C-alpha positions as CSV (number, residue, x, y, z in Angstrom):
1,X,-16.0,16.3,-12.0
2,X,-17.3,14.1,-9.2
3,X,-17.0,11.1,-11.5
4,X,-13.4,11.8,-12.0
5,X,-12.8,12.0,-8.3
6,X,-14.7,8.8,-7.5
7,X,-13.0,7.0,-10.4
8,X,-9.6,8.1,-9.1
9,X,-10.6,6.9,-5.7
10,X,-11.6,3.5,-7.1
11,X,-8.5,3.2,-9.0
12,X,-6.1,4.1,-6.3
13,X,-8.1,1.8,-3.9
14,X,-7.6,-1.2,-6.3
15,X,-3.9,-0.2,-6.7
16,X,-3.3,-0.2,-2.9
17,X,-5.2,-3.4,-2.4
18,X,-3.1,-4.9,-5.3
19,X,0.1,-3.8,-3.6
20,X,-1.0,-5.2,-0.4
21,X,-1.7,-8.6,-1.8
22,X,1.5,-8.6,-3.9
23,X,3.5,-7.8,-0.7
24,X,2.0,-10.5,1.2
25,X,2.1,-13.1,-1.5
26,X,5.6,-12.6,-2.7
27,X,7.0,-12.2,0.8
28,X,9.3,-9.4,-0.4
29,X,8.7,-7.8,3.0
30,X,11.3,-10.2,4.5
31,X,14.2,-8.7,2.6
32,X,13.1,-5.0,1.9
33,X,15.0,-2.1,3.2
34,X,13.0,1.2,3.4
35,X,14.4,3.9,0.9
36,X,15.2,6.5,3.4
37,X,17.0,4.0,5.5
38,X,19.0,2.9,2.5
39,X,20.0,6.3,1.5
40,X,21.1,7.2,4.9
41,X,23.2,4.1,5.3
42,X,24.8,4.8,1.7
43,X,25.6,8.3,2.7
44,X,27.3,7.2,6.0
45,X,28.9,4.2,4.3
46,X,27.4,1.6,6.5
47,X,25.5,-1.5,5.9
48,X,21.8,-1.7,6.8
49,X,21.1,-3.7,9.9
50,X,19.5,-7.2,9.4
51,X,15.7,-7.4,9.5
52,X,14.4,-8.7,12.7
53,X,11.0,-10.1,13.9
54,X,9.7,-6.6,14.6
55,X,10.3,-5.4,11.1
56,X,8.5,-8.5,9.7
57,X,5.5,-7.9,11.9
58,X,5.3,-4.2,10.7
59,X,5.6,-5.4,7.1
60,X,2.7,-7.8,7.6
61,X,0.7,-5.1,9.3
62,X,1.5,-2.7,6.3
63,X,0.4,-5.3,3.8
64,X,-2.8,-6.0,5.7
65,X,-3.8,-2.3,6.2
66,X,-3.0,-1.7,2.4
67,X,-5.6,-4.4,1.5
68,X,-8.1,-3.1,4.0
69,X,-7.9,0.6,3.2
70,X,-7.5,-0.1,-0.5
71,X,-10.8,-2.1,-0.5
72,X,-12.6,0.6,1.6
73,X,-11.5,3.1,-0.9
74,X,-12.6,1.1,-3.7
75,X,-16.1,0.5,-2.3
76,X,-16.5,4.3,-1.7
77,X,-15.4,5.0,-5.2
78,X,-17.7,2.5,-6.7
79,X,-20.6,3.6,-4.6
80,X,-19.9,7.2,-5.4
81,X,-19.8,6.4,-9.2
82,X,-23.0,4.4,-9.0
83,X,-24.9,7.1,-7.2
84,X,-23.4,9.9,-9.4
85,X,-24.7,8.2,-12.5
86,X,-28.3,7.7,-11.0
87,X,-28.6,11.4,-10.4
C-alpha cells in the first residue's frame, strides 16, 4: 500500500512540475482568466477586466511554486519508493 502512495506522490509531483514548466514556457498566464471569475462574469453578463501587472506577477509565482512543490513531491515519492523496496 505504501508503494501505491509514494507512486501517486511521484506521479502527481511530476504532473505539477510539468504544469508549472508548461505555464511558464508557453506564457499562457498573460491571457488566462480564472474559471470562477469567468463563470461569475458570464452570470452577470459582464466582460472580465483586463489582466494587469499584479495578475501577471501572481501567475509567475504560481508557475514557480508549481515547479518547486512538484519537484519536492517527486523527490519524496522517489525516496519513499526506493526505501520501501529496500525493506
